[in-house]
C-alpha positions in Angstrom: 19.4 69.2 -17.0 19.2 66.0 -15.0 19.5 67.8 -11.8 16.6 70.1 -12.7 14.4 67.1 -13.5 15.3 65.5 -10.2 14.5 68.6 -8.2 11.2 69.0 -10.1 10.2 65.4 -9.4 11.0 65.8 -5.7 8.9 69.0 -5.5 6.0 67.2 -7.3 6.2 64.3 -4.8 6.2 66.7 -1.8 3.1 68.5 -3.2 1.3 65.2 -3.7 2.2 64.0 -0.2 1.0 67.3 1.4 -2.3 67.1 -0.6 -2.9 63.6 0.7 -2.2 64.8 4.3 -5.1 67.3 4.2 -8.6 65.7 4.3 -10.8 66.8 1.5 -13.8 69.0 2.5 -16.9 67.1 3.2 -19.1 70.2 2.8 -18.5 73.9 2.2 -20.9 76.7 2.0 -21.0 80.5 1.8 -22.3 83.6 0.3 -21.0 85.5 -2.8 -22.0 88.1 -5.3 -24.1 91.2 -4.8 -23.0 94.0 -2.7 -22.6 92.2 0.6 -19.4 90.7 2.1 -18.7 87.2 0.9 -17.7 84.3 3.1 -16.8 80.6 3.0 -17.1 78.0 5.6 -15.6 74.5 5.1 -16.3 71.4 7.1 -13.6 68.8 6.5 -14.2 65.0 6.4 -12.9 64.9 10.0 -15.3 67.6 11.1 -12.8 70.5 11.3 -14.4 73.8 10.6 -12.6 76.7 8.8 -14.1 80.0 8.0 -13.0 83.0 5.9 -14.9 86.3 6.0 -17.2 85.3 8.8 -17.1 84.2 12.5 -18.2 80.7 13.5 -18.8 79.5 17.0 -17.5 76.0 16.5 -14.1 74.8 15.2 -15.2 71.1 15.1 -18.5 69.5 14.1 -19.1 66.3 16.0 -19.1 63.1 13.9 -22.8 62.4 14.4 -23.7 66.0 13.3 -21.4 65.7 10.2 -23.0 62.3 9.3 -26.5 63.9 9.7 -25.4 66.9 7.4 -24.1 64.5 4.8 -27.3 62.5 4.9 -29.4 65.7 4.6 -27.2 66.8 1.6 -27.9 63.4 -0.1 -31.6 63.4 0.7 -32.1 66.9 -0.7 -30.5 65.7 -3.9 -28.1 68.6 -3.9 -25.9 66.8 -6.4 -28.7 66.8 -9.0 -29.7 70.5 -8.5 -29.0 73.1 -11.1 -25.6 74.8 -10.4 -27.4 78.2 -10.4 -30.9 79.2 -9.5 -32.0 82.8 -9.7 -35.3 83.1 -7.9 -38.0 85.4 -9.1 -38.2 88.8 -7.5 -34.5 89.0 -6.7 -32.5 92.0 -7.7 -29.1 91.7 -9.5 -27.3 93.2 -6.5 -28.6 90.4 -4.2 -25.9 88.0 -2.9 -26.4 84.3 -3.4 -25.9 81.5 -1.1 -24.0 78.4 -2.2 -23.2 74.9 -1.0 -20.5 72.5 -2.3 -21.1 68.8 -1.7 -18.4 66.6 -3.2 -17.5 68.2 -6.6 -21.0 69.7 -7.2 -21.6 73.4 -6.2 -25.1 74.8 -6.1 -25.8 78.5 -5.8 -29.2 80.0 -5.1 -30.1 83.7 -5.2 -33.3 84.1 -3.2 -35.5 81.7 -1.3 -37.4 79.7 -4.0 -35.6 76.4 -3.3 -36.9 75.0 0.1 -34.6 71.9 0.1 -31.5 74.1 -0.5 -32.7 76.5 2.3 -33.2 73.6 4.8 -29.6 72.3 4.2 -28.1 75.8 4.3 -29.9 76.5 7.6 -28.7 73.2 9.0 -25.1 74.0 8.0 -25.2 77.4 9.6 -26.6 76.0 12.8 -24.0 73.2 12.9 -21.1 75.7 12.8 -22.9 78.3 14.9 -22.5 80.9 12.1 -22.2 84.5 13.3 -21.7 83.4 16.9 
């Protein structure tokens, strides 16, 4: 039994160490729901860009651009927005766009939130989405 506990403790320590080695995402965004293909783009705290389900033109966002994006996310008060906004005149099969800033995730279906739209557009430009 002692050997099992020791092996378990070693595995837990390795998992913690590997989690620390990977920088947490600074921002992530994407599209989900509806009847269109979902995607996720993540920009790490170091500016590294990873994408799933979509093509991006940049693999790294310069530090100045990342800083500007983080400032824009803060100034749009993304962290105080409702987690889900369903804009009027949107159908149930419409996909929604989402942005995660820190631990807060905001999803908007439609275009009734201009601040969200500005940040989303800035994020897509920063990574050259669809390039």
